[in-house]
N, C-alpha and C positions, 0 to 999 in steps of 0.2 A: 193543734200545731201541724203544719204541713211537713211531711217527711222529706229529708234530702233525697236526691236521686241516688239509688243504690249503685247504679252503674258508674256514675262519675264521682260520687262522694261516699265510698263504702264505709269509711270510718265514721263519718258523721251520721250515716244511716244506722249503723250499729249502736252508736251512742243514743240515738233517738229511741231505739227499742229499749235500751237500758233505762232511759228516763221514764218511758211508759210503765215499765215494771216497777220502778221505785215509786212513782206517783200513785199507782194502785194501792200501795202498802202504807200510804201516809195516814196517820191516826185521825186527822180531822175529817177525812172522808169516810171513816169506818166506825166512829165511836158512838154516834147518836143512837143507833139502833140497839146498842148493847147496854145503855145506861138504865138502871132501875129508877123508880121514883124516889124522891127523898124520903128518909125514914122519919119516925116520930122523934128519934133521938139524934145523936151526933153522926156525921159522916166523916170518916177518917180515910184519907187516900194515902196508900203506901205503894211502893213498887221499886223495881230495879230493872235496868237494861239500857241498851244503846238508844232505844226509842223512848226512854223514860221521860225526857224533857218535853218532847212533842206530844206524848200521850197525856201528860199532866196538863199542858196548855189546852189540849182539846177538851178535857174534862172541865177545866176552868171556864172555857168559852161556852160550853153546853149546859152546865149545871145552873139551875135557877138562881138568879142573883139574890133572891131573898132567902135562900136555903143555906144553912150553915155548911161550911166546907173547910177542912184543914188537912194537913198531912205533910209527908216527907217522901220524896222520891230521889233515888240515887242513879246517876248516869255516868258514862265515861267522860274523862277529861275532854273539854272542848266540844261536848255534845249537847249543851243546852242551847236550843235555838233562840234567835232573836225574838223578843217579846212583841207580839202584835200591838200596835198602837191602840191604847184605850182598854186593853185587857188587864183588869186588876189581878195581882198575884195573890192567890189564896193557898197555894201548895208550895212548900219550900222545896227547892231543888239543890242538891249538892252533887259534887263530882268526885270520882275515885278512879283507881287504875283498872285497866283491862288490857291483856288477858290474865296477868298475874296480879292477885289482890294486893292491896296496901292498907296502911293504917287508916286512911280516910274512909275506905269501904268498911273496915271493921267498926269504926266509930258510928257511921251511918246505920249499920246493921243493928248495933246496940240501941241506938235511938229509936229505930223502927220497932224493935221488939218491945221496948219500954212503952212506946206510944199506944200499943194495943192492949196493954194491961188494964184490967178493971172496967172493961166495956160491958154493956147490958144487952138484953135481947132487943131493945129498941134501937140499938146502934147498927150502923152499916159500915163495913170496911170494903172499900174499893181497892183492889190490888192490881196494879198495872205492871204486867210482866212482858219482857221482850228479851231477845237474844243478848247475851253478855251479862245477864243477871247473875249467873253462877259466880263470876269473879267479883262483881260489884257488891253482892249480898254475901259477905263473908263473915262468919262467926264460928270459929273453930270449935270442935268438940272438946270436952274436958280432956286434959292431958296433951293437947295439941296447941302449939304456939302459932302465931301468925307466920313466923319464919318457917316452921314446919310446913304449914299450908302452902306457902309460896314455893318451897322446894318441890313438894309433891305436885303442885299445879304445873310447874315448869317441866317436870319429868313427864307428866301426862301429855302436855302439849307437844313435846318432842318425840314421844314414843310411837306415834302413828295410831294410837287408840282413837276409835270413833267417838262421836259426841255422846252417844248413849252410854258407852263404857266410862268415859270421863265423868259424866254427871252421876252415874251410879256411885262412883267412889266419892265424889264431892258431897252427895246427899248423906252418906253414912259418916262423913267426917265433919259434920256441921250441926249446929244447934238451931238453925233457922230454915234449912232447906228440907226437901223431901216431905212436905206436909207439916213440918213443925211450926211454921209461921201461922198456918190456919188454926192449929190446935191452941196457939197462944191467944188467938182472937176470941175464943169462946167466952161467953155464949152469943156474941154478936154474929150477925149474918155476914158472910163473905161472898162478894161477887168479884171474880177474877176476869180481867180483860187481857187477852193475850195476843201478841203478834208472834207467829210461829217462825222459827229459824231452824227447825230440825226436820229431817226426813220423817214423813208419816204424821207430822203435826201432833205428836203425843204431848199433851200438856204436862205430863209428869217428867218430861225430859227438858222442856223449855225452861232455861234458867234453873234447872234442877228442881222444878216443881215445888216451890215453897208453900203453896196453898192447896195442893192436890195430893191424894193418896199415892203411896209409892209401893209398887208390887215387887220391886227388887229387894234383895236381902243383904245382910252382912256377909253371908257366904259368897254372894255374887261379887261384892266389892273386894273381898279377899282374893278371889280367883283372878280378878282383873289386875290387882296389884302384883300378884305372883306372875301372871302372864307377861307383864311388861317389865318385871324386875325392879319394881319401885318399893323402896323401904319406907316403913313408918315406925315411929317410936314404939318401944316394947309395950308400954302401957296401953297405947291405942290398938296395937296388934292383939293384945289380950282381950280388950273390949269387943273388937270385931269377932274374935273367935268365940266369945261367950254369948254374943248377940246383944250385949249391953247397949250398942249404938244403933239398934233397930229403929226403923222409921214407922210412922203411922200407916197402916195398910188399908186397902179398899174395904169398905164396910164399917170402918171406925166411925162411931157416932160424932166424932169431932167435925166431920164433914157434912152432917145432916143439914139440909136446906141451903147448902152452898151452890153457887152457879159458876160455870166457866164459859166464857164467850170467846171464840176464836175470831178475832177482828180482821186479820189479814194472814194469808198463807203464801208460800212459794208458788203453788199451782195457780192461784189467782193472778199473781204478778206475771207468770209465764203466759197465761192466757191474754193478759193485757198487751204484752209484747207481741204475741202472735196476731192479735187483732190489728195492731199498728202496722205490722208487716203486710197483712192482707189488704189493709187500706191503701198501701202503696203499690198494690198489684202483684205481690209475691205470695206463693204458697208458703205456709208456715207449718212446721211439724214439731210438736213437743215430745221429746224422748221420754222424760221423766222428771219429776220434781224431787226424787228421792235418791239421786245418785250418790254413792259413797265409794271409798277406795282411795288408793294413792293418787294424788293429783296428777302426777306426770303420766301414770298409766291410764287414767281416765282421759287425759289429753291425747294419748296415742290411739285409744279406741275411737274417739271423736274424729281424729285425723283419718283413720281407715274408712270410716263412714263417709266423710266428706270427699275423699278421693274416689270412692265407688260412685258417688253421685256425679262428681265432676267428669269422670272418665267413661262411665257406663250408663249413667242415668238410672242407677239402682241404689237403694230401694225407692228413691224419690227422683222426680224429674227436676231439672234445673231450668230456670233460676228458682231458688228457694232459700228459705231460712230454716235452720235447725236450732232448736232451743233446748236447754236442760238446766236443772237446778239441783239442789241437794247440798250436802256438805262433805267435800272430800277432805283428805288428811295429807299432811306432809310429815314424813319421818326425817328429822333433821340428822344429817350425817356429819360426824365430827370432821373438821378439816385438819388434815395431816400436813406436816412439814413436807414441802416438795410438791404440793398440789399445784395444778396449773394456776397461774396468778391472774391473768386477765386485767388489762388496763392498769398495770403498775401497782396492784395491791400487794401488801406484804404478806408473807406466809407466817401467820401467828396462830394457826390452829383454830381460828374462829370460823363459824359458819357464815354464809353470805346473808344478804338481806332479801326478804320476800315473804310471800304468803301463799295461800292455796291457789288463788286465781293466777298469780304470776307463774307458779310452778306448773299449773295446767297449761299455760301458754307456752312454756319452754318445751314440755313434752309434745304438745301439739305441733309447734313449729318444726321440731326435730323430725317428727314422723311425716309431716306434710312434704318435706324436702322441696319447698318452693313450688308446690302444685299451683298452677295458674288458675285464676278465677275463684280462689278460696280465701276469704277474709274471716277474721274471728275477733271477738271481744269477750273477755272473761273478767268479771268484776264482782266484788262483794257489794251487796245492796246497801250496806251501811256506809259505804264510801271509804272504808279502810281495809286494806288487804293485809291481815296480820297486825303488825305494829308500825307499818310504814305510813307515808302520807298519800299513797296512791290507793285507788279502789281496785285496780287490776292492770291489765295490759291489752294491747292490740297486736294482732298478727296479720301480716300481709304476704302475698306471694314472694316479695323480695326481702323478707325479714332476714333470712340466713345470708343472703348475698350482701346486704348492707352491713351486717355484723362482721362478716368475714373481711370486708373492706376496711373495717376499723380494727382488725387484728383480734377479733373475739371469736372463740370457738365455743359453740353452745354446750358441748359435752362437759367442759370444765365448769361452766356455770351451773349445770344440773348437778354435778358432783358435789358442789358446795351450797346447793339450795340458794343460788344468788340470782333470782329472777329480776330483782330491782336493778342490780348491777348490769344486767344484760339489756334490759329494755330502756333504761334511762338514757344512755348515750344515743339510742336510736330515735329518741323522741316519741316512744311508743308506750309510755306509761299512761294510764287513764287516771286522771286526778280530778276528783269531784268535790273533795272536802266531805265532812260528815253529812249524811242525808237525813238523819234524825228518824230513821226507821231501820228495819233489818229483817229481811226474809231470806237471808243467806246467799249462797252462790248464784250468780246469773251468768249463763254462757250462751252466746249466740254465734252461729256460723252462717255466713252468707256465701252461697255458691252461685256464681254467675255463669 
């Protein structure tokens, strides 16, 4: 596909780069090389994640038609892709809630765990794992209710904890994560196909690593809960303190003969976007696929770099594109009575609407201060920024000016984490719908 002219259509050009990144991570392009041959016995497909539906369809399309295939995969609501014409369904797909787990995810997890009981050495388990699986594959530890798990999950999401910290806690409060699912499959062979959505592509962090060893400990989980002031029931606290909730560790024979294949990664998607930019005649620079930190602060750092390029041609010459990925965090700030309202909203003490990508764009726009020649797009590669219907947002040199003309002051929106409320009236939300894959944050700055 021919790229739009970046000088005359900067937004469309940045969306073109985003689409190149997403396309690189689509399961159908990446699955064939990872599939083992059919076994002598049964092949059970299980899995969880935002890409679960498209991963399952890729396996169905590529698995030999005369070889047995069955299973169950859970994905986020509205994330099952349209079925290709003529493709028979052999793997059941169900939907559940993300990012806070629900009863549908609990029921699916119970069914998946039951499905792998009683297997033999002649059987194969294909486990399809992608980002979002931590919430979708929920089976609370003994003494923990679904309501407890939901409360703890919400507290972690709002705390500013990074994905590694969140998933350390999730693994130790689960009967299926942190390698426990692989142990349940024994003695069958387990082959895990993974799409990475985490900095560093550590399979033990992706979806809380249900089929891989876990090097973290109960003590680590306790320290994280204490660090962020998150309470757990007394019985669960006692089990963490005693080590009763410990996960299977590296070297455990439960993982003997198992394989993990990394099908798609954030770096690969950034490289695809960079190639698309270079094909359009622009230099492209990838900062990192592992960026973490508060979204608004990461936005400010990107703004400082963009201004240096725009004003001084350092450290890169313009025109150019700057790309980054990773997983930033948002610490949700309680909204207090008397906060700046913005567009007639009531003061009800509730936070605003938005996600990591939108908050990055707020921090970026504030720090850019209308810098000429700088455009940006930040979006989640799964097509959903947090829990809203947008993937992210777009920033232009006139963003602040257009917002001010509508009576919107950006600081108030930052104070209440309301990126959606800021960019929606400007027409600058990026809305793609679910993409059926997930390699996490995508950020692109165009400097002309």
